[in-house]
Every structure is written in structure tokens, then in C-alpha cells.
PASEBA-1860 file (N, C-alpha, C; in nm, 3 decimals):
! residues 263
1> XXXXXXXX> -3.634/0.916/-10.583/-3.720/1.018/-10.644/-3.831/1.057/-10.547 ~ -3.852/1.187/-10.531/-3.955/1.234/-10.439/-4.094/1.200/-10.493 ~ -4.190/1.173/-10.405/-4.327/1.147/-10.451/-4.384/1.269/-10.521 ~ -4.485/1.245/-10.604/-4.544/1.351/-10.685/-4.596/1.466/-10.600 ~ -4.659/1.434/-10.485/-4.714/1.541/-10.402/-4.605/1.630/-10.346 ~ -4.486/1.568/-10.319/-4.375/1.647/-10.265/-4.319/1.741/-10.371 ~ -4.311/1.691/-10.493/-4.263/1.775/-10.603/-4.356/1.895/-10.623 ~ -4.486/1.868/-10.616/-4.584/1.977/-10.634/-4.576/2.076/-10.517
9> XXXXXXXX> -4.564/2.024/-10.396/-4.553/2.112/-10.279/-4.430/2.201/-10.290 ~ -4.318/2.145/-10.331/-4.194/2.223/-10.345/-4.209/2.329/-10.454 ~ -4.278/2.294/-10.561/-4.300/2.389/-10.671/-4.385/2.506/-10.623 ~ -4.493/2.476/-10.552/-4.580/2.582/-10.502/-4.509/2.666/-10.396 ~ -4.429/2.601/-10.310/-4.354/2.675/-10.207/-4.258/2.773/-10.272 ~ -4.194/2.734/-10.378/-4.102/2.822/-10.448/-4.177/2.940/-10.510 ~ -4.296/2.914/-10.564/-4.376/3.022/-10.621/-4.421/3.120/-10.513 ~ -4.453/3.069/-10.394/-4.491/3.157/-10.282/-4.372/3.243/-10.241
17> XXXXXXXX> -4.256/3.182/-10.228/-4.137/3.257/-10.185/-4.095/3.360/-10.290 ~ -4.123/3.332/-10.418/-4.087/3.425/-10.525/-4.191/3.535/-10.543 ~ -4.304/3.526/-10.471/-4.407/3.628/-10.481/-4.510/3.605/-10.590 ~ -4.505/3.487/-10.652/-4.608/3.457/-10.752/-4.745/3.445/-10.686 ~ -4.746/3.398/-10.565/-4.866/3.399/-10.481/-4.834/3.485/-10.359 ~ -4.913/3.586/-10.334/-4.884/3.682/-10.228/-4.967/3.654/-10.103 ~ -4.925/3.706/-9.987/-5.000/3.684/-9.863/-5.146/3.725/-9.878 ~ -5.234/3.636/-9.835/-5.377/3.660/-9.845/-5.439/3.610/-9.974
25> XXXXXXXX> -5.355/3.571/-10.070/-5.407/3.522/-10.198/-5.441/3.374/-10.188 ~ -5.548/3.334/-10.253/-5.588/3.194/-10.255/-5.509/3.118/-10.360 ~ -5.465/2.998/-10.326/-5.406/2.909/-10.425/-5.519/2.854/-10.513 ~ -5.486/2.803/-10.630/-5.590/2.746/-10.717/-5.669/2.636/-10.646 ~ -5.793/2.621/-10.686/-5.874/2.510/-10.636/-5.808/2.378/-10.676 ~ -5.828/2.276/-10.595/-5.767/2.146/-10.623/-5.805/2.097/-10.762 ~ -5.931/2.113/-10.798/-5.975/2.062/-10.928/-5.907/2.136/-11.043 ~ -5.873/2.263/-11.021/-5.805/2.339/-11.126/-5.665/2.284/-11.152
33> XXXXXXXX> -5.593/2.248/-11.044/-5.460/2.192/-11.062/-5.467/2.051/-11.121 ~ -5.571/1.978/-11.084/-5.589/1.845/-11.144/-5.609/1.860/-11.294 ~ -5.697/1.953/-11.335/-5.723/1.975/-11.477/-5.601/2.028/-11.551 ~ -5.510/2.097/-11.477/-5.388/2.149/-11.538/-5.279/2.043/-11.548 ~ -5.309/1.922/-11.501/-5.214/1.812/-11.514/-5.110/1.805/-11.403 ~ -5.136/1.869/-11.290/-5.040/1.868/-11.180/-5.048/1.741/-11.095 ~ -5.146/1.658/-11.120/-5.157/1.534/-11.046/-5.302/1.503/-11.014 ~ -5.321/1.393/-10.943/-5.456/1.353/-10.903/-5.507/1.442/-10.790
41> XXXXXXXX> -5.635/1.425/-10.758/-5.693/1.499/-10.647/-5.618/1.469/-10.517 ~ -5.584/1.341/-10.497/-5.511/1.302/-10.376/-5.372/1.365/-10.371 ~ -5.308/1.376/-10.488/-5.174/1.435/-10.495/-5.177/1.583/-10.458 ~ -5.272/1.657/-10.516/-5.282/1.800/-10.488/-5.321/1.823/-10.342 ~ -5.413/1.743/-10.292/-5.454/1.757/-10.152/-5.336/1.734/-10.059 ~ -5.256/1.632/-10.086/-5.138/1.602/-10.003/-5.037/1.716/-10.010 ~ -5.021/1.776/-10.128/-4.929/1.888/-10.141/-4.976/2.008/-10.060 ~ -5.106/2.036/-10.064/-5.161/2.147/-9.987/-5.147/2.122/-9.837
49> XXXXXXXX> -5.170/1.999/-9.793/-5.153/1.967/-9.651/-5.008/1.985/-9.608 ~ -4.914/1.952/-9.695/-4.772/1.971/-9.663/-4.739/2.119/-9.648 ~ -4.791/2.201/-9.740/-4.767/2.345/-9.731/-4.827/2.403/-9.603 ~ -4.942/2.352/-9.561/-5.004/2.398/-9.438/-4.920/2.360/-9.318 ~ -4.870/2.236/-9.316/-4.786/2.190/-9.205/-4.656/2.269/-9.197 ~ -4.608/2.319/-9.311/-4.484/2.396/-9.315/-4.507/2.545/-9.290 ~ -4.632/2.583/-9.263/-4.662/2.720/-9.224/-4.672/2.819/-9.338 ~ -4.682/2.772/-9.461/-4.688/2.862/-9.575/-4.830/2.902/-9.611
57> XXXXXXXX> -4.928/2.817/-9.578/-5.067/2.844/-9.614/-5.157/2.806/-9.498 ~ -5.280/2.853/-9.505/-5.385/2.807/-9.415/-5.503/2.761/-9.500 ~ -5.574/2.662/-9.451/-5.689/2.610/-9.524/-5.812/2.618/-9.437 ~ -5.923/2.657/-9.496/-6.049/2.660/-9.423/-6.161/2.619/-9.516 ~ -6.254/2.543/-9.460/-6.367/2.493/-9.538/-6.452/2.610/-9.591 ~ -6.485/2.603/-9.716/-6.568/2.706/-9.777/-6.491/2.827/-9.828 ~ -6.363/2.837/-9.792/-6.281/2.949/-9.837/-6.173/2.901/-9.933 ~ -6.096/2.802/-9.890/-5.989/2.750/-9.973/-5.856/2.755/-9.902
65> XXXXXXXX> -5.749/2.748/-9.978/-5.614/2.748/-9.924/-5.549/2.882/-9.954 ~ -5.512/2.953/-9.848/-5.464/3.091/-9.859/-5.319/3.103/-9.814 ~ -5.243/3.185/-9.883/-5.103/3.209/-9.847/-5.098/3.290/-9.718 ~ -5.017/3.243/-9.623/-5.005/3.313/-9.495/-4.911/3.431/-9.506 ~ -4.937/3.532/-9.422/-4.844/3.645/-9.411/-4.712/3.596/-9.353 ~ -4.602/3.639/-9.412/-4.470/3.594/-9.368/-4.390/3.709/-9.306 ~ -4.460/3.808/-9.251/-4.394/3.924/-9.191/-4.422/3.924/-9.041 ~ -4.342/3.852/-8.963/-4.369/3.846/-8.820/-4.344/3.979/-8.750
73> XXXXXXXX> -4.412/3.998/-8.638/-4.386/4.113/-8.554/-4.246/4.103/-8.496 ~ -4.179/4.217/-8.485/-4.048/4.221/-8.420/-4.070/4.235/-8.270 ~ -4.027/4.134/-8.195/-4.033/4.145/-8.049/-3.896/4.192/-8.004 ~ -3.886/4.317/-7.959/-3.758/4.384/-7.950/-3.681/4.358/-7.821 ~ -3.721/4.256/-7.747/-3.641/4.212/-7.634/-3.619/4.319/-7.530 ~ -3.494/4.349/-7.500/-3.457/4.438/-7.391/-3.518/4.578/-7.409 ~ -3.510/4.633/-7.529/-3.553/4.771/-7.551/-3.703/4.791/-7.534 ~ -3.781/4.684/-7.540/-3.926/4.699/-7.523/-3.960/4.741/-7.379
81> XXXXXXXX> -3.865/4.723/-7.286/-3.889/4.756/-7.147/-3.824/4.889/-7.106 ~ -3.774/4.965/-7.200/-3.712/5.094/-7.173/-3.805/5.179/-7.084 ~ -3.755/5.223/-6.970/-3.838/5.298/-6.876/-3.896/5.425/-6.937 ~ -3.821/5.485/-7.028/-3.870/5.609/-7.090/-3.999/5.584/-7.168 ~ -4.019/5.461/-7.213/-4.139/5.430/-7.291/-4.264/5.431/-7.205 ~ -4.256/5.366/-7.085/-4.377/5.353/-7.004/-4.381/5.446/-6.883 ~ -4.265/5.483/-6.830/-4.263/5.573/-6.714/-4.290/5.717/-6.756 ~ -4.226/5.760/-6.867/-4.237/5.898/-6.913/-4.335/5.914/-7.028
89> XXXXXXXX> -4.374/5.801/-7.089/-4.468/5.805/-7.201/-4.580/5.707/-7.178 ~ -4.634/5.657/-7.288/-4.748/5.566/-7.279/-4.731/5.448/-7.374 ~ -4.606/5.403/-7.388/-4.575/5.297/-7.484/-4.546/5.168/-7.408 ~ -4.652/5.092/-7.380/-4.635/4.965/-7.311/-4.566/4.866/-7.404 ~ -4.524/4.751/-7.350/-4.435/4.661/-7.423/-4.492/4.614/-7.557 ~ -4.619/4.570/-7.560/-4.670/4.519/-7.687/-4.683/4.630/-7.791 ~ -4.708/4.753/-7.746/-4.714/4.867/-7.838/-4.574/4.901/-7.887 ~ -4.472/4.889/-7.801/-4.334/4.913/-7.843/-4.295/4.817/-7.955
97> XXXXXXXX> -4.340/4.693/-7.945/-4.313/4.596/-8.052/-4.378/4.639/-8.183 ~ -4.502/4.687/-8.175/-4.572/4.730/-8.296/-4.500/4.850/-8.360 ~ -4.459/4.945/-8.277/-4.390/5.063/-8.327/-4.261/5.022/-8.397 ~ -4.184/4.932/-8.333/-4.058/4.887/-8.391/-4.079/4.810/-8.521 ~ -4.196/4.749/-8.535/-4.226/4.671/-8.655/-4.292/4.754/-8.763 ~ -4.319/4.883/-8.733/-4.387/4.968/-8.830/-4.531/4.928/-8.853 ~ -4.594/4.875/-8.748/-4.730/4.824/-8.761/-4.825/4.908/-8.676 ~ -4.950/4.916/-8.722/-5.052/4.991/-8.649/-5.096/4.913/-8.526
105> XXXXXXXX> -5.156/4.983/-8.432/-5.206/4.918/-8.311/-5.324/4.997/-8.256 ~ -5.404/4.929/-8.179/-5.512/4.991/-8.104/-5.504/4.939/-7.962 ~ -5.524/5.026/-7.864/-5.512/4.983/-7.725/-5.615/4.874/-7.692 ~ -5.730/4.877/-7.760/-5.833/4.778/-7.736/-5.799/4.641/-7.791 ~ -5.685/4.627/-7.859/-5.643/4.496/-7.910/-5.589/4.407/-7.798 ~ -5.580/4.461/-7.678/-5.549/4.379/-7.561/-5.674/4.369/-7.475 ~ -5.723/4.247/-7.455/-5.834/4.222/-7.364/-5.782/4.143/-7.246 ~ -5.854/4.145/-7.136/-5.800/4.081/-7.016/-5.908/4.043/-6.917
113> XXXXXXXX> -5.869/3.954/-6.828/-5.951/3.920/-6.712/-5.859/3.922/-6.591 ~ -5.914/3.956/-6.475/-5.836/3.963/-6.351/-5.908/3.883/-6.244 ~ -5.834/3.798/-6.173/-5.896/3.718/-6.068/-5.797/3.690/-5.956 ~ -5.848/3.674/-5.836/-5.767/3.636/-5.721/-5.775/3.485/-5.709 ~ -5.659/3.418/-5.724/-5.657/3.272/-5.732/-5.547/3.214/-5.644 ~ -5.551/3.084/-5.628/-5.440/3.014/-5.563/-5.324/3.011/-5.660 ~ -5.208/3.051/-5.615/-5.092/3.065/-5.704/-5.053/2.932/-5.767 ~ -5.040/2.927/-5.900/-4.982/2.809/-5.963/-4.841/2.785/-5.908
121> XXXXXXXX> -4.794/2.664/-5.919/-4.664/2.629/-5.859/-4.552/2.719/-5.907 ~ -4.549/2.748/-6.038/-4.440/2.830/-6.092/-4.446/2.973/-6.039 ~ -4.567/3.027/-6.024/-4.581/3.163/-5.972/-4.546/3.168/-5.823 ~ -4.588/3.068/-5.747/-4.555/3.064/-5.605/-4.405/3.056/-5.585 ~ -4.339/2.973/-5.667/-4.193/2.960/-5.655/-4.124/3.092/-5.687 ~ -4.166/3.158/-5.795/-4.103/3.283/-5.835/-4.118/3.390/-5.727 ~ -4.236/3.398/-5.665/-4.262/3.499/-5.563/-4.214/3.456/-5.424 ~ -4.170/3.331/-5.410/-4.128/3.283/-5.278/-4.244/3.265/-5.184
129> XXXXXXXX> -4.360/3.224/-5.238/-4.481/3.208/-5.158/-4.504/3.061/-5.125 ~ -4.570/3.033/-5.014/-4.603/2.894/-4.980/-4.715/2.841/-5.069 ~ -4.725/2.710/-5.077/-4.833/2.647/-5.153/-4.968/2.694/-5.099 ~ -5.060/2.725/-5.188/-5.193/2.769/-5.147/-5.207/2.918/-5.130 ~ -5.098/2.994/-5.142/-5.105/3.139/-5.126/-5.186/3.201/-5.240 ~ -5.248/3.314/-5.213/-5.330/3.383/-5.311/-5.248/3.484/-5.390 ~ -5.275/3.492/-5.520/-5.213/3.593/-5.606/-5.320/3.647/-5.700 ~ -5.296/3.766/-5.752/-5.380/3.817/-5.859/-5.324/3.768/-5.992
137> XXXXXXXX> -5.411/3.713/-6.075/-5.374/3.670/-6.210/-5.439/3.766/-6.309 ~ -5.358/3.833/-6.387/-5.406/3.926/-6.490/-5.377/3.864/-6.626 ~ -5.479/3.805/-6.686/-5.463/3.729/-6.811/-5.503/3.816/-6.930 ~ -5.409/3.832/-7.024/-5.436/3.915/-7.143/-5.431/3.831/-7.270 ~ -5.517/3.867/-7.364/-5.510/3.816/-7.500/-5.484/3.936/-7.589 ~ -5.376/3.929/-7.667/-5.338/4.041/-7.753/-5.360/4.001/-7.899 ~ -5.420/4.092/-7.975/-5.449/4.066/-8.115/-5.384/4.174/-8.202 ~ -5.364/4.139/-8.328/-5.330/4.238/-8.430/-5.447/4.239/-8.526
145> XXXXXXXX> -5.532/4.340/-8.514/-5.658/4.336/-8.585/-5.746/4.227/-8.524 ~ -5.788/4.132/-8.606/-5.867/4.020/-8.557/-5.783/3.896/-8.531 ~ -5.652/3.905/-8.558/-5.565/3.788/-8.545/-5.496/3.787/-8.408 ~ -5.523/3.689/-8.323/-5.451/3.680/-8.196/-5.301/3.657/-8.220 ~ -5.218/3.722/-8.141/-5.073/3.702/-8.151/-5.017/3.626/-8.031 ~ -5.069/3.657/-7.912/-5.015/3.589/-7.794/-5.105/3.612/-7.673 ~ -5.085/3.531/-7.572/-5.145/3.553/-7.441/-5.034/3.587/-7.342 ~ -5.068/3.658/-7.237/-4.973/3.688/-7.130/-5.050/3.695/-7.000
153> XXXXXXXX> -5.011/3.612/-6.905/-5.074/3.614/-6.773/-4.970/3.652/-6.669 ~ -4.995/3.763/-6.598/-4.904/3.811/-6.494/-4.961/3.778/-6.358 ~ -4.874/3.735/-6.267/-4.914/3.700/-6.131/-4.848/3.797/-6.034 ~ -4.931/3.856/-5.946/-4.884/3.957/-5.852/-4.924/3.921/-5.709 ~ -4.839/3.962/-5.614/-4.878/3.954/-5.473/-4.989/4.055/-5.447 ~ -5.094/4.017/-5.374/-5.203/4.111/-5.347/-5.157/4.241/-5.282 ~ -5.061/4.233/-5.190/-5.018/4.355/-5.120/-4.949/4.455/-5.213 ~ -4.903/4.410/-5.330/-4.837/4.500/-5.425/-4.937/4.573/-5.516
161> XXXXXXXX> -5.053/4.511/-5.541/-5.142/4.566/-5.645/-5.286/4.590/-5.600 ~ -5.320/4.551/-5.478/-5.457/4.568/-5.431/-5.499/4.715/-5.443 ~ -5.614/4.739/-5.504/-5.666/4.875/-5.518/-5.606/4.955/-5.631 ~ -5.517/4.895/-5.712/-5.457/4.966/-5.825/-5.528/4.931/-5.955 ~ -5.488/4.999/-6.061/-5.548/4.973/-6.192/-5.513/4.834/-6.246 ~ -5.411/4.771/-6.191/-5.373/4.638/-6.238/-5.487/4.539/-6.217 ~ -5.567/4.558/-6.114/-5.676/4.463/-6.088/-5.807/4.506/-6.152 ~ -5.801/4.606/-6.239/-5.918/4.651/-6.316/-5.921/4.572/-6.448
169> XXXXXXXX> -6.028/4.496/-6.476/-6.031/4.413/-6.596/-6.069/4.486/-6.725 ~ -6.076/4.620/-6.721/-6.110/4.695/-6.841/-6.014/4.661/-6.955 ~ -6.063/4.639/-7.079/-5.973/4.607/-7.191/-5.867/4.714/-7.211 ~ -5.750/4.669/-7.259/-5.639/4.761/-7.283/-5.542/4.762/-7.166 ~ -5.426/4.827/-7.182/-5.329/4.837/-7.074/-5.388/4.901/-6.949 ~ -5.321/4.883/-6.835/-5.372/4.932/-6.707/-5.348/5.082/-6.692 ~ -5.408/5.159/-6.782/-5.390/5.304/-6.777/-5.262/5.347/-6.845 ~ -5.230/5.475/-6.834/-5.112/5.532/-6.898/-4.985/5.462/-6.849
177> XXXXXXXX> -4.907/5.409/-6.941/-4.782/5.341/-6.906/-4.800/5.196/-6.868 ~ -4.924/5.149/-6.852/-4.947/5.008/-6.825/-4.907/4.963/-6.686 ~ -4.894/4.832/-6.670/-4.870/4.773/-6.539/-4.740/4.816/-6.473 ~ -4.634/4.833/-6.552/-4.508/4.875/-6.493/-4.517/5.016/-6.433 ~ -4.595/5.103/-6.499/-4.615/5.237/-6.445/-4.697/5.232/-6.316 ~ -4.794/5.142/-6.310/-4.873/5.126/-6.188/-4.782/5.083/-6.073 ~ -4.696/4.985/-6.097/-4.603/4.941/-5.993/-4.508/5.054/-5.953 ~ -4.461/5.130/-6.048/-4.372/5.243/-6.022/-4.440/5.345/-5.931
185> XXXXXXXX> -4.565/5.378/-5.963/-4.639/5.475/-5.883/-4.667/5.423/-5.742 ~ -4.673/5.291/-5.727/-4.697/5.230/-5.596/-4.568/5.212/-5.516 ~ -4.455/5.255/-5.572/-4.327/5.245/-5.501/-4.245/5.123/-5.535 ~ -4.285/5.051/-5.642/-4.212/4.931/-5.683/-4.155/4.953/-5.823 ~ -4.045/5.027/-5.829/-3.982/5.053/-5.959/-3.908/4.929/-6.007 ~ -3.939/4.884/-6.129/-3.872/4.765/-6.179/-3.726/4.799/-6.213 ~ -3.638/4.702/-6.186/-3.495/4.724/-6.204/-3.433/4.624/-6.301 ~ -3.467/4.498/-6.289/-3.411/4.397/-6.380/-3.510/4.283/-6.396
193> XXXXXXXX> -3.486/4.202/-6.499/-3.576/4.092/-6.532/-3.496/3.968/-6.566 ~ -3.565/3.856/-6.558/-3.511/3.730/-6.609/-3.617/3.671/-6.701 ~ -3.578/3.638/-6.824/-3.670/3.577/-6.918/-3.617/3.440/-6.962 ~ -3.708/3.346/-6.973/-3.676/3.213/-7.025/-3.777/3.181/-7.133 ~ -3.730/3.136/-7.249/-3.821/3.104/-7.358/-3.792/2.964/-7.410 ~ -3.898/2.897/-7.453/-3.883/2.765/-7.514/-4.002/2.737/-7.603 ~ -3.982/2.653/-7.702/-4.088/2.616/-7.796/-4.151/2.485/-7.752 ~ -4.279/2.469/-7.782/-4.350/2.346/-7.749/-4.472/2.331/-7.839
201> XXXXXXXX> -4.534/2.217/-7.830/-4.659/2.191/-7.902/-4.774/2.258/-7.827 ~ -4.864/2.327/-7.896/-4.974/2.394/-7.826/-5.079/2.296/-7.777 ~ -5.153/2.337/-7.675/-5.267/2.258/-7.629/-5.386/2.283/-7.721 ~ -5.488/2.201/-7.706/-5.609/2.220/-7.788/-5.672/2.356/-7.763 ~ -5.673/2.400/-7.636/-5.730/2.532/-7.603/-5.650/2.645/-7.666 ~ -5.517/2.631/-7.668/-5.432/2.735/-7.727/-5.450/2.741/-7.878 ~ -5.467/2.627/-7.943/-5.491/2.625/-8.087/-5.617/2.705/-8.120 ~ -5.720/2.685/-8.038/-5.847/2.755/-8.061/-5.834/2.903/-8.028
209> XXXXXXXX> -5.773/2.936/-7.915/-5.764/3.075/-7.870/-5.677/3.160/-7.962 ~ -5.563/3.103/-8.005/-5.470/3.178/-8.090/-5.495/3.157/-8.239 ~ -5.595/3.075/-8.271/-5.630/3.046/-8.411/-5.507/2.997/-8.487 ~ -5.444/2.895/-8.431/-5.321/2.842/-8.488/-5.349/2.747/-8.604 ~ -5.271/2.755/-8.711/-5.286/2.657/-8.819/-5.227/2.523/-8.778 ~ -5.262/2.422/-8.851/-5.213/2.287/-8.822/-5.061/2.284/-8.820 ~ -5.006/2.225/-8.716/-4.862/2.204/-8.708/-4.781/2.318/-8.652 ~ -4.844/2.432/-8.621/-4.765/2.546/-8.570/-4.735/2.531/-8.422
217> XXXXXXXX> -4.609/2.545/-8.382/-4.575/2.541/-8.239/-4.600/2.676/-8.174 ~ -4.586/2.682/-8.043/-4.590/2.808/-7.971/-4.457/2.829/-7.900 ~ -4.427/2.954/-7.871/-4.310/2.989/-7.790/-4.361/3.037/-7.655 ~ -4.319/2.968/-7.550/-4.362/3.005/-7.415/-4.253/3.089/-7.348 ~ -4.297/3.198/-7.287/-4.207/3.291/-7.219/-4.238/3.291/-7.071 ~ -4.135/3.280/-6.987/-4.148/3.301/-6.843/-4.067/3.425/-6.808 ~ -4.133/3.526/-6.750/-4.066/3.652/-6.716/-4.080/3.680/-6.568 ~ -3.968/3.700/-6.502/-3.968/3.738/-6.361/-3.912/3.880/-6.351
225> XXXXXXXX> -3.987/3.968/-6.286/-3.952/4.110/-6.279/-3.920/4.148/-6.135 ~ -3.804/4.215/-6.116/-3.752/4.246/-5.983/-3.736/4.397/-5.963 ~ -3.743/4.439/-5.838/-3.700/4.573/-5.800/-3.550/4.567/-5.772 ~ -3.489/4.683/-5.744/-3.344/4.688/-5.722/-3.300/4.604/-5.602 ~ -3.388/4.587/-5.502/-3.349/4.510/-5.384/-3.382/4.361/-5.398 ~ -3.424/4.319/-5.519/-3.449/4.178/-5.545/-3.590/4.131/-5.519 ~ -3.680/4.223/-5.484/-3.820/4.185/-5.463/-3.885/4.151/-5.597 ~ -3.950/4.036/-5.605/-4.023/3.998/-5.726/-4.159/4.068/-5.724
233> XXXXXXXX> -4.186/4.148/-5.826/-4.312/4.221/-5.830/-4.405/4.170/-5.940 ~ -4.353/4.084/-6.026/-4.438/4.022/-6.129/-4.372/3.893/-6.177 ~ -4.453/3.790/-6.193/-4.411/3.671/-6.265/-4.513/3.649/-6.375 ~ -4.468/3.636/-6.499/-4.559/3.628/-6.612/-4.528/3.509/-6.701 ~ -4.633/3.452/-6.758/-4.619/3.345/-6.856/-4.689/3.390/-6.984 ~ -4.614/3.393/-7.093/-4.670/3.429/-7.222/-4.667/3.311/-7.317 ~ -4.767/3.300/-7.401/-4.772/3.195/-7.503/-4.789/3.265/-7.637 ~ -4.688/3.251/-7.724/-4.681/3.325/-7.849/-4.692/3.230/-7.969
241> XXXXXXXX> -4.773/3.266/-8.067/-4.776/3.193/-8.193/-4.639/3.208/-8.259 ~ -4.571/3.096/-8.283/-4.430/3.101/-8.323/-4.406/3.180/-8.450 ~ -4.494/3.169/-8.548/-4.470/3.235/-8.676/-4.504/3.383/-8.674 ~ -4.563/3.431/-8.566/-4.608/3.571/-8.564/-4.509/3.665/-8.496 ~ -4.394/3.611/-8.456/-4.293/3.693/-8.389/-4.153/3.659/-8.439 ~ -4.069/3.763/-8.446/-3.925/3.747/-8.465/-3.860/3.806/-8.340 ~ -3.787/3.726/-8.265/-3.731/3.769/-8.137/-3.595/3.833/-8.161 ~ -3.579/3.955/-8.116/-3.458/4.031/-8.144/-3.400/4.088/-8.015
249> XXXXXXXX> -3.270/4.064/-7.994/-3.203/4.116/-7.874/-3.074/4.187/-7.914 ~ -3.049/4.298/-7.848/-2.923/4.368/-7.864/-2.870/4.396/-7.724 ~ -2.744/4.359/-7.698/-2.689/4.376/-7.564/-2.538/4.384/-7.571 ~ -2.482/4.441/-7.467/-2.337/4.450/-7.456/-2.281/4.313/-7.422 ~ -2.175/4.271/-7.491/-2.115/4.141/-7.465/-2.036/4.147/-7.334 ~ -2.066/4.061/-7.237/-1.997/4.067/-7.108/-1.853/4.015/-7.116 ~ -1.773/4.059/-7.023/-1.635/4.010/-7.008/-1.610/3.992/-6.859 ~ -1.641/3.871/-6.809/-1.632/3.848/-6.665/-1.489/3.854/-6.614
257> XXXXXXX> -1.391/3.844/-6.702/-1.251/3.852/-6.660/-1.215/3.991/-6.607 ~ -1.294/4.088/-6.642/-1.268/4.224/-6.595/-1.334/4.252/-6.461 ~ -1.401/4.150/-6.404/-1.462/4.165/-6.274/-1.601/4.221/-6.283 ~ -1.671/4.211/-6.171/-1.809/4.258/-6.168/-1.904/4.146/-6.200 ~ -2.017/4.148/-6.138/-2.118/4.045/-6.158/-2.186/4.062/-6.293 ~ -2.200/3.954/-6.368/-2.269/3.958/-6.496/-2.409/3.898/-6.480 ~ -2.509/3.966/-6.534/-2.647/3.918/-6.527/-2.688/3.863/-6.663
END
């Protein structure tokens, strides 16, 4: 037989999924459930902590326990990089995700800092640079309203971006079309990418920066961007709050038996 707190947590979780409690709504105060006969104070508290660990609610002192939004942003994978979006228009990747999700956006929801630093090992390896080489790091924090969704730090060779808008720390994308348009105008048209994603436990700094609830993992993205001749023009590391994104990819299924290199 499941413990009392587990039974209560399952009951409340079912009510949340059925819409009895909606996103942004507060669950009853602990004392109210105790008075309603749902269990002791310790039982209700344990049930609420379980719901928080399972990502259904958030708790904050002085406010209470609130149902979390369960509508993640659609991260549209390959199509978010469509050249027509940023080369011919002004729809950078994070805005393309918002459009695909039917969500509002403001360009100022991306803030950033830019610095010339010694390349981290992963960035040096991606760019084929020796240890100690200098790169520009363009670190962005992206929010939806006041809620952070992810960070993204891009590393560039100085000779590719020196004097361009990419090294301007002004909030928002690097001008019309963003960083990819800047590279395009500088003669570095992006041709293909390699992305690697994995989930992990967040660091203490990431929990604070992304305002993560207890128990939520992050999804880390490594993106390497190439020109047609194989030159790496960007290596980026993104850290995404796991519950705030749904990753979606659509692609042609390869058939290597028919010949031709598959990427």
C-alpha cells in the first residue's frame, strides 16, 4: 500500500492533469487540506514536495504552491535555421521558435555580454585552435516575459567577427537577421551544422539564473556551424530548462544504400 502522502500527491496530480487546477493557480494551503481530512501537516507537505519534484508545481515562501505551466515552447530543430528567415527576413532562431509555438516575443527578451577570452577546451577543439587561443564569447540569456528559458554562448574566431555587430553587447539579436546574417554579410555563409544534446543536473548558478524549480534537469546543446568548405564559424553551448522546451525535428529519412554521403 502506498504511503498516505503518495496517495494525496497522485490525487492532486490527477486533478492538475484534468484541469481542476489550472496553470498559475495556487493549490490549497496546507492547513486547509489538513482541516479537510486529507492527512497531517507532514503528509500534505510531503505530497506538495513530491509534486514539485515531478515538475507539476512550484513553491515559494509567502506565495504558496502554484501549478506550473505545462505548455513548453516548440524548438523546431532544422527549420529554425531556414536561411529565408534570417538572410531575407529578421526571424532569428529563438524568434522562429516563438512564432512556431504561437507565442509572443520581444527582441529585448535576449540580453547578452561579449568578451574576448581564452577559448574553453571544447571551443578550441571545435575551431581547431591551440590551447590558449583567444575567441570572442557572446553569452545570451533568453527569457519569455520574466521567465528565463535558456542560455546560449557562441564562440567565434576574432578574425571572423572583429568589428561586426556580433561583438556589440547591446541587448537583442545582433541587428537584422542576427548573428548568422552578420556572418553572411562578412562572407561566411553557413551551410551545415552539427548538434549534440544531452540532459544533466544543473549547477547551482544555473538553478539561480534560469529560476529552476527543485529537481528540474537541464538540456545542454552543443552546436557547431560550418561554411560549405568546412570552416567552423561558430561553436555554441546552450543550457535549456528541460520543461520549457519540446524538441521537434522533421527530416528526410536517409538511404545510404543508394549512395551519397549522409550527414
